[in-house]
C-alpha positions in Angstrom: 11.5 -32.4 8.4 9.1 -35.1 7.3 5.3 -35.0 6.9 3.2 -38.2 6.6 -0.4 -37.9 5.5 -2.8 -40.9 5.7 -5.7 -39.6 3.7 -5.8 -40.1 0.0 -7.0 -37.7 -2.6 -6.3 -34.1 -3.5 -4.4 -32.1 -0.9 -3.5 -28.5 -0.3 0.1 -27.9 0.6 -0.4 -24.5 2.3 0.0 -26.1 5.8 3.4 -27.4 4.8 4.8 -24.5 3.0 3.7 -21.7 5.4 4.9 -21.6 9.0 4.4 -18.0 10.1 4.9 -16.4 13.5 2.7 -13.5 14.4 4.1 -10.7 16.5 2.8 -7.4 17.9 6.1 -5.7 17.3 9.4 -6.4 15.5 12.7 -6.7 17.3 15.1 -6.4 14.4 18.4 -5.3 15.9 20.8 -2.4 15.9 24.2 -4.1 16.2 24.9 -3.8 12.5 22.4 -1.4 11.0 22.1 1.8 13.1 18.6 2.5 14.4 18.5 5.7 12.3 18.9 3.6 9.1 16.0 1.2 10.0 12.6 2.3 8.7 9.5 0.2 9.4 7.2 0.5 6.4 3.7 -0.6 5.4 1.9 -1.0 2.1 -1.5 -2.4 1.2 -2.0 -6.0 0.0 -5.1 -7.8 -1.2 -6.1 -8.8 2.4 -4.9 -5.8 4.2 -1.7 -4.1 5.4 1.7 -5.7 4.8 4.6 -4.8 7.0 8.3 -4.6 6.2 11.5 -2.9 7.1 13.8 -0.9 4.9 17.5 -0.8 5.7 18.9 2.5 4.4 22.5 3.3 3.6 23.8 6.6 5.0 25.3 9.1 2.6 28.7 8.7 4.2 30.0 5.5 5.9 30.3 7.1 9.3 27.1 9.2 9.1 23.6 8.5 10.4 20.6 8.2 8.1 18.0 10.8 7.7 14.7 9.3 8.7 13.1 7.5 5.8 15.5 8.9 3.2 16.9 6.6 0.6 20.5 6.8 -0.5 20.0 7.2 -4.3 23.6 6.1 -5.0 23.0 2.7 -3.3 21.5 -0.2 -5.2 18.0 -1.3 -3.9 17.6 -5.0 -3.1 14.4 -6.8 -2.2 14.9 -9.8 0.0 12.1 -12.4 -0.1 12.4 -14.5 3.1 11.7 -18.2 3.7 8.6 -20.0 4.9 9.0 -19.7 8.7 8.6 -17.0 11.4 8.8 -13.4 10.1 11.4 -10.8 9.2 12.9 -10.9 12.7 14.3 -14.3 11.9 15.8 -13.1 8.7 17.1 -9.7 9.7 20.7 -11.0 9.5 20.2 -11.1 5.7 19.3 -7.4 5.7 22.3 -6.7 7.8 24.5 -8.8 5.5 23.3 -7.1 2.3 23.3 -3.6 4.0 27.0 -4.2 5.0 27.7 -5.1 1.4 26.5 -1.6 0.4 22.9 -2.1 -0.6 19.6 -0.5 0.3 17.5 -3.5 1.5 13.7 -3.9 1.7 12.5 -7.0 3.5 8.8 -7.6 4.1 6.4 -10.1 5.6 3.9 -12.1 3.5 0.3 -12.1 4.6 -0.1 -13.8 8.0 3.5 -13.4 8.9 4.8 -11.0 11.6 2.4 -8.1 11.6 1.0 -8.5 8.1 -2.7 -9.1 7.7 -4.4 -12.1 6.1 -3.7 -15.8 5.7 -0.8 -17.1 3.6 -1.7 -19.1 0.5 -0.1 -20.1 -2.9 -1.6 -17.2 -4.9 -1.5 -14.9 -1.9 2.2 -14.8 -1.3 2.9 -14.3 -5.0 0.5 -11.3 -5.0 2.2 -10.0 -1.9 5.6 -10.2 -3.7 4.2 -8.2 -6.5 2.9 -5.5 -4.1 6.3 -5.3 -2.4 8.0 -4.9 -5.8 5.6 -2.1 -6.8 6.2 -0.4 -3.5 10.0 -0.7 -3.8 9.9 0.7 -7.3 7.7 3.6 -6.3 9.7 4.6 -3.3 13.1 4.2 -4.9 12.1 5.8 -8.2 13.5 2.8 -10.1 11.7 0.5 -12.5 11.6 -3.2 -11.4 14.3 -4.0 -14.0 16.6 -1.7 -12.0 16.0 -3.7 -8.8 17.6 -6.9 -7.4 15.5 -9.8 -6.2 17.0 -12.2 -3.7 14.8 -15.1 -2.7 15.6 -17.6 0.1 13.9 -21.0 -0.1 10.1 -20.2 -0.3 11.2 -16.6 -1.1 12.7 -17.9 -4.3 9.3 -19.2 -5.2 7.7 -15.8 -4.6 10.4 -14.0 -6.6 10.5 -16.2 -9.6 6.7 -16.3 -9.9 6.8 -12.5 -10.4 9.4 -12.6 -13.2 7.0 -12.2 -16.1 5.1 -9.3 -14.8 7.9 -7.4 -13.0 11.3 -8.7 -14.3 14.2 -7.5 -12.1 17.6 -6.4 -13.2 19.2 -9.3 -11.4 17.7 -12.5 -9.8 19.4 -14.5 -7.0 17.9 -17.7 -5.6 19.2 -19.3 -2.4 18.4 -22.9 -1.4 15.3 -22.8 -3.5 13.3 -26.0 -4.3 12.7 -27.2 -7.9 9.0 -28.2 -7.5 6.6 -30.2 -5.4 7.3 -33.4 -7.3 11.0 -33.3 -6.7 10.4 -32.8 -3.0 8.1 -35.8 -3.0 10.7 -37.9 -4.8 13.3 -36.9 -2.3 11.2 -38.1 0.6 13.0 -35.6 2.9 10.7 -32.6 2.9 7.5 -34.2 1.7 6.7 -37.8 2.6 3.5 -38.7 0.9 2.1 -41.8 -0.8 2.5 -42.0 -4.6 -0.4 -41.0 -6.7 -1.3 -37.9 -4.8 -2.7 -34.8 -6.4 -2.1 -31.2 -5.3 -4.4 -28.3 -5.7 -1.4 -26.1 -6.4 1.9 -26.9 -7.9 4.8 -25.0 -6.4 6.7 -25.4 -9.7 9.7 -23.2 -10.0 11.2 -25.1 -12.9 8.2 -24.5 -15.2 8.4 -20.7 -14.5 12.1 -20.5 -15.0 12.0 -22.3 -18.4 9.9 -19.3 -19.6 11.7 -16.6 -17.7 12.9 -13.5 -19.7 16.3 -14.5 -21.1 17.9 -11.1 -20.3 17.6 -11.5 -16.5 21.0 -12.6 -15.1 20.4 -15.5 -12.7 22.7 -16.6 -9.8 21.7 -19.9 -8.2 23.2 -20.4 -4.7 22.7 -23.5 -2.6 24.4 -25.2 0.3 26.1 -28.4 -0.8 25.1 -30.1 2.5 21.5 -29.0 2.4 19.5 -31.9 3.9 16.2 -30.0 3.7 16.2 -29.0 0.0 18.8 -31.2 -1.5 21.5 -29.6 -3.8 20.1 -31.5 -6.8 17.3 -29.0 -6.7 19.7 -26.2 -7.5 21.2 -28.2 -10.4 17.7 -28.7 -11.8 16.9 -25.0 -11.4 20.1 -24.0 -13.1 19.5 -26.4 -16.0 15.9 -25.3 -16.5 16.4 -21.6 -16.3 16.1 -19.8 -19.7 18.5 -17.0 -18.6 21.2 -16.2 -21.2 23.6 -15.4 -18.3 23.4 -17.8 -15.3 25.7 -19.3 -12.8 25.4 -22.1 -10.2 27.4 -22.0 -7.0 27.3 -24.7 -4.3 28.4 -23.4 -1.0 30.7 -26.0 0.6 29.7 -27.2 4.1 26.4 -25.3 4.2 23.1 -26.9 5.2 19.8 -25.2 4.5 20.0 -21.4 5.0 23.5 -21.8 6.5 25.6 -20.1 3.8 25.4 -16.8 5.5 27.1 -18.2 8.6 29.3 -21.0 7.1 30.8 -18.9 4.3 29.9 -15.2 4.8 32.9 -13.9 2.8 32.3 -16.3 -0.1 28.6 -15.4 -0.1 29.3 -11.7 -0.1 31.9 -11.9 -2.8 29.5 -14.0 -4.9 26.6 -11.7 -4.5 28.5 -8.4 -5.1 30.5 -10.0 -7.9 27.3 -11.0 -9.7 25.0 -8.1 -8.9 27.3 -5.1 -9.4 28.8 -5.9 -12.8 25.4 -6.9 -14.3 23.6 -3.8 -13.2 26.6 -1.6 -14.2 26.4 -3.0 -17.7 22.8 -1.9 -18.2 
């Protein structure tokens, strides 16, 4: 996707980064996660109510879930979705993580789905913080006992909450490095040189100062034509995590790893998350 702007000066990037779809009701789906294990949830953000869905694990593999009841033996994961649509479009990630054995909270940023407000740089970061606080309160676990998984824009939201609410494990998927790198690529941002931005979506700067004890897994499709794989290499190199790993998923374009290499993705996530949380 390419965006050409003809006016010079200082520009806000909100219109590029945020492409929400508003809905009156969510569809989700019951093919993988039983309806009894799907709980629609709300919590209050700065601009009003935020909506999400929690996928609960049953106490026994063949059992149904008790309405709204967490499986305290299952690891809670917060999934931060990308810049388009709403949680309906990313529900397969909840299904994927749920099938791997996790309790999964996915939520919509302000202006997405049924969530109130208008998305903005500071706003979605604040929404991420509210979701983290909510997950911590409901699960009874501190943020450093939770897992953050951020896809594309969701990576930006998750890493910009590392200082205030550091997780037990961080996973980024197909996340961009920063605005300047996208501008240099010319594939996602096509703007004249010398432009200034009111906000800098800079993930590298944040990751340089991240708490060193957060294990970081960087996943990226090696055929990503939207956010090029070099972004992942820059993210990995910049991150101040003591334990970190970079995996390029062969044959996957942007947000395609889940369909191109589901077993590899599952093995990578479980193989990174479970040992690091067990070691704490």
